[in-house]
C-alpha positions as CSV (number, residue, x, y, z in Angstrom):
1,M,165.5,-49.1,76.2
2,N,164.0,-45.9,77.4
3,M,166.6,-43.2,76.7
4,K,164.6,-40.3,78.1
5,L,166.3,-38.1,80.6
6,K,164.8,-38.0,84.1
7,K,164.6,-34.6,85.7
8,L,167.8,-34.0,87.6
9,P,168.4,-31.4,90.3
10,L,170.9,-28.7,89.5
11,V,174.0,-28.5,91.6
12,L,175.3,-24.9,91.5
13,T,178.1,-24.8,94.1
14,V,179.6,-27.4,96.4
15,L,177.4,-30.5,96.7
16,A,176.1,-31.2,100.2
17,S,176.4,-34.9,99.7
18,A,179.1,-36.6,101.8
19,C,180.4,-38.4,98.7
20,L,182.2,-35.2,97.6
21,S,185.1,-33.7,99.4
22,A,185.5,-30.1,100.3
23,S,186.9,-28.2,97.3
24,L,190.5,-27.1,97.2
25,Y,189.6,-24.5,94.6
26,A,187.2,-21.6,94.7
27,K,184.5,-21.7,92.0
28,D,185.7,-19.8,88.9
29,T,183.5,-19.1,85.9
30,D,185.7,-16.4,84.3
31,V,185.5,-17.7,80.7
32,S,188.1,-15.1,79.6
33,K,190.8,-17.3,81.2
34,L,190.2,-20.0,78.4
35,G,192.6,-19.0,75.7
36,S,194.6,-16.7,78.0
37,S,196.0,-18.1,81.3
38,L,194.4,-21.4,80.4
39,N,194.5,-23.1,77.1
40,A,191.3,-23.9,75.2
41,M,191.0,-27.3,77.0
42,G,191.4,-25.9,80.5
43,G,195.1,-26.7,81.0
44,E,197.5,-24.1,82.4
45,R,199.0,-22.4,79.4
46,A,202.3,-21.3,81.1
47,T,205.4,-23.3,81.7
48,N,206.1,-24.7,85.2
49,A,208.6,-23.0,87.6
50,D,211.8,-24.6,86.3
51,G,210.7,-24.8,82.6
52,S,210.7,-28.6,82.5
53,I,207.1,-28.5,81.5
54,P,206.8,-26.2,78.5
55,A,204.1,-23.7,77.8
56,W,201.3,-24.9,75.6
57,D,201.9,-23.3,72.2
58,G,198.9,-24.8,70.4
59,G,199.8,-28.5,70.3
60,L,200.3,-30.4,67.1
61,K,198.2,-28.5,64.5
62,P,196.0,-30.2,62.0
63,G,198.0,-31.4,59.1
64,S,201.3,-31.1,60.8
65,L,201.8,-34.9,60.8
66,S,200.5,-37.3,58.2
67,A,199.5,-40.9,58.4
68,S,200.1,-43.7,55.9
69,A,197.2,-45.6,54.3
70,N,197.2,-48.1,57.1
71,G,197.3,-45.5,59.9
72,D,201.0,-45.5,60.7
73,Y,202.4,-42.2,62.0
74,T,205.9,-40.9,61.7
75,D,207.3,-40.1,65.2
76,P,208.0,-36.4,65.3
77,F,210.4,-36.9,68.3
78,A,212.2,-40.0,67.0
79,S,215.6,-38.2,67.1
80,E,215.3,-37.3,70.8
81,K,217.4,-39.2,73.5
82,P,216.2,-39.9,77.0
83,L,217.1,-37.2,79.6
84,M,217.3,-40.0,82.2
85,V,216.5,-43.6,82.7
86,I,214.8,-44.6,85.9
87,T,215.3,-48.1,87.3
88,G,214.8,-49.8,90.6
89,T,218.3,-48.8,91.6
90,N,218.0,-45.0,91.2
91,A,214.2,-44.6,91.7
92,A,214.7,-42.9,95.1
93,Q,216.3,-39.9,93.3
94,Y,213.1,-39.2,91.4
95,E,210.4,-40.4,93.8
96,K,208.7,-37.0,94.0
97,L,207.9,-37.3,90.3
98,L,206.8,-40.9,90.5
99,T,203.4,-42.3,91.4
100,P,203.2,-45.0,94.1
101,G,202.3,-47.4,91.3
102,Q,205.4,-46.6,89.3
103,V,207.6,-47.0,92.4
104,A,205.9,-50.4,93.0
105,M,206.6,-51.4,89.4
106,L,210.2,-50.5,89.7
107,K,210.5,-52.6,92.9
108,R,208.4,-55.6,91.8
109,F,209.7,-56.1,88.2
110,P,213.4,-55.7,87.4
111,T,212.5,-55.5,83.7
112,Y,210.6,-52.3,84.2
113,R,212.3,-49.0,83.6
114,M,211.2,-45.5,82.6
115,N,212.9,-43.7,79.7
116,V,212.2,-40.0,80.4
117,Y,212.3,-37.6,77.5
118,P,211.8,-33.8,77.0
119,S,208.1,-32.8,77.5
120,H,206.0,-31.8,74.5
121,R,202.4,-30.6,75.0
122,T,201.0,-31.9,71.8
123,T,197.3,-32.0,72.6
124,H,195.1,-30.1,70.1
125,M,191.3,-30.2,69.6
126,P,189.1,-28.9,66.8
127,D,187.8,-25.4,67.0
128,K,184.2,-26.6,67.4
129,I,185.2,-28.6,70.5
130,N,187.1,-25.7,72.0
131,A,184.1,-23.4,71.3
132,A,181.8,-25.9,73.1
133,T,184.2,-26.1,76.0
134,R,184.1,-22.4,76.4
135,D,180.3,-22.4,76.3
136,N,180.2,-25.2,78.9
137,A,182.1,-23.2,81.5
138,G,179.7,-22.3,84.3
139,K,176.7,-23.8,82.4
140,V,177.2,-27.5,82.7
141,T,176.4,-28.7,86.2
142,L,176.7,-31.8,88.3
143,A,173.5,-33.6,89.3
144,E,172.5,-36.6,91.4
145,N,175.4,-36.1,93.9
146,G,177.8,-35.7,91.0
147,Y,176.8,-39.0,89.4
148,G,175.5,-37.3,86.3
149,I,175.8,-34.0,84.5
150,I,173.2,-31.8,82.8
151,G,173.4,-29.2,80.0
152,Y,176.1,-31.1,78.2
153,N,176.5,-32.1,74.6
154,T,180.2,-32.1,73.7
155,G,183.6,-30.5,74.6
156,V,185.1,-30.4,78.1
157,P,182.2,-30.0,80.6
158,F,184.3,-28.4,83.4
159,P,187.4,-26.7,82.0
160,M,187.9,-25.0,85.4
161,P,187.1,-27.9,87.8
162,T,186.8,-27.4,91.5
163,E,185.2,-30.7,92.5
164,P,186.6,-34.3,92.2
165,L,183.8,-35.5,90.1
166,E,184.1,-32.5,87.8
167,V,187.6,-33.7,87.0
168,M,186.3,-37.3,86.5
169,W,183.5,-36.1,84.2
170,N,186.2,-34.4,82.1
171,H,187.8,-37.8,81.7
172,L,184.5,-39.6,81.0
173,T,183.5,-37.2,78.3
174,R,187.0,-36.6,76.9
175,Y,187.2,-35.9,73.2
176,I,188.5,-38.8,71.1
177,G,186.6,-37.8,68.0
178,S,182.8,-37.6,67.8
179,S,182.9,-41.2,66.6
180,V,185.5,-43.9,65.8
181,Q,185.6,-47.1,63.9
182,R,188.6,-49.4,64.2
183,E,190.2,-52.8,64.5
184,M,192.3,-53.5,67.5
185,A,193.6,-56.1,69.8
186,S,193.8,-56.8,73.6
187,A,196.1,-59.3,75.4
188,T,196.5,-60.9,78.8
189,V,200.1,-61.7,79.6
190,E,200.8,-64.4,82.2
191,D,203.7,-64.1,84.7
192,S,205.5,-66.7,82.5
193,G,205.4,-64.3,79.5
194,A,202.8,-66.3,77.6
195,S,200.1,-64.2,76.1
196,T,196.5,-64.7,75.0
197,L,195.5,-62.3,72.2
198,V,192.0,-61.3,71.1
199,T,191.2,-59.1,68.1
200,Y,188.1,-57.0,67.6
201,E,186.3,-54.5,65.4
202,Q,184.6,-51.6,67.2
203,S,182.4,-48.6,66.5
204,V,181.7,-45.9,69.0
205,H,179.4,-42.8,68.5
206,F,179.2,-40.1,71.0
207,R,176.0,-38.2,71.4
208,S,177.0,-35.3,69.1
209,A,177.4,-37.8,66.3
210,V,174.0,-39.5,66.7
211,S,171.7,-37.7,64.2
212,D,168.3,-38.4,65.8
213,L,169.3,-38.1,69.5
214,Q,167.2,-35.5,71.3
215,P,168.9,-33.0,73.6
216,E,167.0,-34.3,76.7
217,E,167.9,-38.0,76.1
218,N,170.1,-39.6,78.7
219,A,172.8,-40.9,76.4
220,L,176.6,-40.2,76.4
221,Y,177.7,-42.7,73.7
222,F,176.8,-45.9,71.9
223,S,179.3,-48.7,71.3
224,M,179.4,-52.0,69.3
225,I,182.3,-54.4,69.6
226,R,182.7,-57.7,67.7
227,A,185.4,-60.3,68.4
228,L,187.3,-61.4,65.3
229,S,189.7,-64.0,66.8
230,P,190.5,-66.5,68.2
231,S,187.9,-68.8,66.6
232,R,186.4,-69.8,69.9
233,V,185.1,-66.2,70.5
234,A,184.8,-65.0,66.9
235,G,181.5,-63.4,66.1
236,E,180.6,-62.6,69.7
237,I,179.3,-59.0,69.9
238,T,178.7,-56.6,72.8
239,M,176.6,-53.5,72.4
240,V,176.5,-50.7,75.0
241,H,174.2,-47.7,75.6
242,E,176.1,-45.4,78.0
243,P,173.9,-42.9,79.8
244,V,175.1,-39.6,81.0
245,N,173.5,-40.4,84.4
246,Q,173.8,-44.1,85.4
247,V,172.1,-43.7,88.7
248,A,168.9,-42.3,87.0
249,E,169.2,-45.0,84.4
250,P,171.8,-47.9,84.4
251,R,174.0,-48.7,81.5
252,G,172.3,-50.8,78.9
253,A,174.3,-53.7,77.5
254,W,173.4,-56.6,75.2
255,Q,175.4,-59.5,73.8
256,Y,175.0,-61.7,70.7
257,I,176.5,-65.2,71.0
258,P,176.8,-67.0,67.6
259,G,176.2,-70.5,69.0
260,Q,172.9,-69.3,70.6
261,R,171.9,-67.0,67.6
262,R,170.1,-64.6,69.9
263,V,170.5,-61.3,71.6
264,R,170.4,-61.2,75.4
265,R,170.9,-58.5,78.0
266,A,174.3,-58.3,79.6
267,P,173.9,-56.6,83.0
268,T,177.4,-57.7,84.1
269,V,179.2,-55.3,81.7
270,A,179.7,-52.8,84.6
271,Y,181.6,-52.1,87.8
272,D,184.0,-54.8,89.0
273,N,182.8,-57.6,86.8
274,S,185.6,-58.9,84.7
275,A,186.1,-57.1,81.4
276,R,185.4,-59.6,78.6
277,Y,188.4,-61.7,77.6
278,S,190.6,-60.1,80.3
279,Y,190.3,-63.3,82.4
280,G,189.8,-61.4,85.6
281,Q,192.8,-59.1,85.1
282,L,190.7,-56.0,84.3
283,T,187.4,-54.8,85.7
284,S,184.7,-53.6,83.4
285,D,185.0,-50.1,84.9
286,G,188.8,-50.1,84.5
287,V,188.7,-50.0,80.7
288,G,190.0,-46.6,79.7
289,G,191.3,-46.0,83.2
290,F,187.7,-45.6,84.5
291,N,184.3,-45.7,82.9
292,G,180.7,-46.0,84.0
293,A,178.9,-44.9,87.2
294,P,181.0,-43.4,90.0
295,D,178.3,-43.9,92.7
296,R,180.0,-46.7,94.7
297,Y,182.9,-44.4,95.9
298,D,183.4,-41.3,98.0
299,W,185.5,-38.9,96.0
300,K,188.3,-36.5,97.0
301,L,190.2,-33.9,95.0
302,I,193.9,-33.9,96.0
303,G,194.9,-31.2,93.6
304,K,197.4,-30.7,90.8
305,Q,200.8,-32.3,90.7
306,E,203.8,-32.7,88.4
307,R,204.4,-36.3,87.5
308,L,206.2,-38.5,84.9
309,I,203.5,-40.0,82.7
310,P,203.5,-41.8,79.3
311,Y,203.1,-39.3,76.5
312,N,203.6,-38.9,72.7
313,S,203.6,-42.7,72.3
314,Y,204.4,-42.8,68.6
315,K,207.1,-45.4,69.0
316,L,204.7,-47.7,70.8
317,A,202.1,-47.3,68.1
318,S,204.4,-48.1,65.2
319,K,203.1,-50.5,62.6
320,S,206.7,-51.8,62.2
321,L,206.2,-53.6,65.5
322,K,204.4,-56.9,66.1
323,Y,202.5,-57.6,69.3
324,A,205.1,-60.1,70.3
325,D,207.7,-57.2,70.2
326,L,205.7,-55.3,72.8
327,L,204.3,-58.1,75.1
328,K,207.2,-59.1,77.2
329,K,207.2,-60.9,80.6
330,N,206.0,-58.7,83.4
331,N,205.6,-55.5,81.4
332,I,205.5,-53.9,78.0
333,D,209.0,-53.7,76.5
334,P,210.2,-50.4,78.0
335,Q,212.3,-49.4,75.1
336,Y,209.1,-48.4,73.3
337,V,207.5,-46.4,76.1
338,R,208.2,-42.7,76.4
339,Y,207.7,-40.8,79.7
340,E,207.5,-37.0,80.0
341,K,206.8,-34.6,82.9
342,H,203.3,-33.1,82.8
343,R,200.8,-31.6,85.2
344,V,198.0,-33.9,86.3
345,W,194.9,-33.6,88.3
346,V,194.9,-36.1,91.2
347,I,191.6,-37.4,92.6
348,E,191.0,-40.3,94.9
349,A,188.0,-42.7,95.3
350,T,187.3,-44.6,98.5
351,L,184.7,-47.4,98.5
352,K,181.6,-46.5,100.4
353,P,181.0,-48.6,103.6
354,D,177.8,-50.0,102.2
355,A,179.1,-50.6,98.6
356,R,180.7,-53.6,97.0
357,H,183.8,-53.5,94.7
358,V,187.0,-55.4,94.5
359,Y,188.9,-52.1,94.7
360,G,188.7,-50.5,98.1
361,K,190.5,-47.4,97.0
362,R,191.6,-45.9,93.6
363,R,193.8,-42.9,92.8
364,F,193.7,-41.3,89.4
365,Y,196.2,-39.0,87.6
366,I,194.5,-37.1,84.8
367,D,196.4,-35.1,82.2
368,E,195.5,-31.4,82.3
369,D,195.4,-31.1,78.5
370,N,193.7,-34.2,77.1
371,W,191.8,-35.2,80.3
372,Q,192.7,-38.9,79.8
373,I,193.6,-40.8,82.9
374,A,197.3,-41.2,82.5
375,S,197.9,-43.5,85.4
376,S,196.0,-44.9,88.4
377,E,196.5,-47.2,91.4
378,M,194.0,-49.7,92.6
379,Y,194.0,-51.0,96.2
380,D,192.3,-54.0,97.7
381,S,189.9,-54.1,100.6
382,R,192.9,-54.2,103.1
383,G,194.4,-51.1,101.6
384,E,197.2,-53.0,99.9
385,L,198.4,-51.8,96.5
386,W,197.1,-54.4,94.0
387,R,197.3,-53.0,90.4
388,M,198.5,-50.1,88.4
389,Y,197.0,-48.7,85.1
390,E,198.8,-46.7,82.5
391,S,197.5,-45.0,79.3
392,Y,199.9,-44.3,76.3
393,P,198.5,-41.3,74.5
394,I,199.1,-40.1,71.0
395,Q,197.9,-37.0,69.1
396,L,196.6,-37.7,65.6
397,P,197.0,-34.4,63.7
398,D,195.6,-35.7,60.4
399,V,192.1,-36.0,62.1
400,D,192.8,-33.5,65.0
401,V,192.1,-36.0,67.7
402,P,193.9,-36.9,71.0
403,F,193.8,-40.7,71.3
404,Q,195.5,-43.7,72.8
405,A,198.2,-46.0,71.3
406,M,197.3,-48.6,73.9
407,E,196.8,-49.1,77.7
408,A,198.0,-51.6,80.2
409,T,196.9,-52.8,83.7
410,Y,199.6,-54.4,85.8
411,D,199.0,-56.8,88.7
412,F,201.6,-56.7,91.5
413,I,200.3,-60.0,93.1
414,S,200.0,-62.3,90.1
415,G,202.7,-60.7,87.9
416,R,200.2,-60.7,85.0
417,Y,199.1,-57.7,83.0
418,A,196.4,-56.9,80.4
419,T,196.7,-54.5,77.4
420,N,194.0,-53.0,75.3
421,Y,193.5,-50.9,72.1
422,M,196.6,-52.2,70.3
423,T,196.7,-51.5,66.5
424,N,200.2,-52.4,65.5
425,E,199.3,-55.3,63.3
426,T,196.1,-53.7,62.0
427,Q,196.3,-52.7,58.4
428,Q,193.1,-50.6,58.3
429,K,193.3,-46.9,59.2
430,M,190.8,-45.8,61.9
431,V,187.8,-43.8,60.7
432,F,186.7,-40.8,62.8
433,N,183.7,-38.4,62.9
434,Q,181.1,-40.4,61.0
435,V,177.3,-39.9,61.8
436,A,175.0,-42.7,62.9
437,S,171.4,-43.0,64.1
438,K,170.0,-44.7,67.2
439,E,168.8,-47.5,65.0
440,N,172.4,-48.5,64.2
441,Y,172.7,-49.4,67.9
442,S,169.4,-51.1,68.5
443,P,169.0,-54.8,69.6
444,A,167.5,-55.5,66.1
445,A,170.6,-54.0,64.5
446,L,172.8,-56.1,66.8
447,R,170.9,-59.2,65.7
448,R,171.3,-58.4,62.0
449,Y,175.0,-57.6,62.6
450,G,175.6,-61.0,64.2
451,K,174.1,-63.0,61.3
């Protein structure tokens, strides 16, 4: 695969392309705000008007919370009690803080409820990532109508965003360690409550952790994922080369199928093709909330809002739980899900008239501190709400990484849902920040790995 970066035009102010909405925010390149009125990641440092969202005081510092040998974390907020419990019967009282997807969940599934706790802004990132973020401000630019970025290596590319795709690029490049190796599980849960579980091992290396990657190369990260169970899929491997600009160069994907004993291209690992083993419940570009090329949508920046989102999901990540404890009919068992009030960036994507995708519109709620999509709604071609996504974040102070305990995508029509990234039954601790070479992610390496 040719990983050389094509020459991309600089975008210095508001893009002329119709795919980008007019900005709600004036361009601001005052780097001195990072570390003063804004925290190092670009979030507002101060509390909100009524104090229900606290000021950011540095987050969970490195070493403030340890993990056991198998990667189990003690919940620092285990003694807290919910401030309120939102159900279908009292949802109207809190509707200003709820997303349309959460309102729909409360109406559709009587088993769904939201336990709302005091808010804690625990996100913390390493000094080198914060320094890179500061250096990115005003220097990293959008290119190709916002479908790529240039001048980027690591950190938050747009800590003071004014365009919808600047916000989305902050999510696409969010820091979850420079690399990660882990075992995990995904599940598809039927409306009857029966579930199909698949386990994997995965390695991901972002560009800053690839030793022989040149600055001009069009690469954001490399990923390899191998199915471990059930036996009918065990040994299947998918490898991805993720470009920074997928319009200039499409995502490269390959698969190894044990029965065929050969490596083949996998062009369907993108857009609205079904994510592997999700049985149509999850699109390829819905993993992680959104991934891949944003070129099929027109984007709009709605602004910042205060919303109730999953946060500090230590209880949900506990190794004392089995997957069966979590995977209940219609939704994850709500007793293990913690919601808090936080500020989120809200952006909306509307399918272009000449583009194809099963989702006609999508709305994203992105946390101001960790830049992870906290929640999103997906609408069908008729404008009907179809699915809702939620991410369940967790800060890992022993490695100084904001991460996810798991994620879920709920279907209002079928009553099914899909989960991803679960590690409750995994007895191996995740490994972060290892260095790799491009050769580790070559088709030849995939072939050797599969044998």
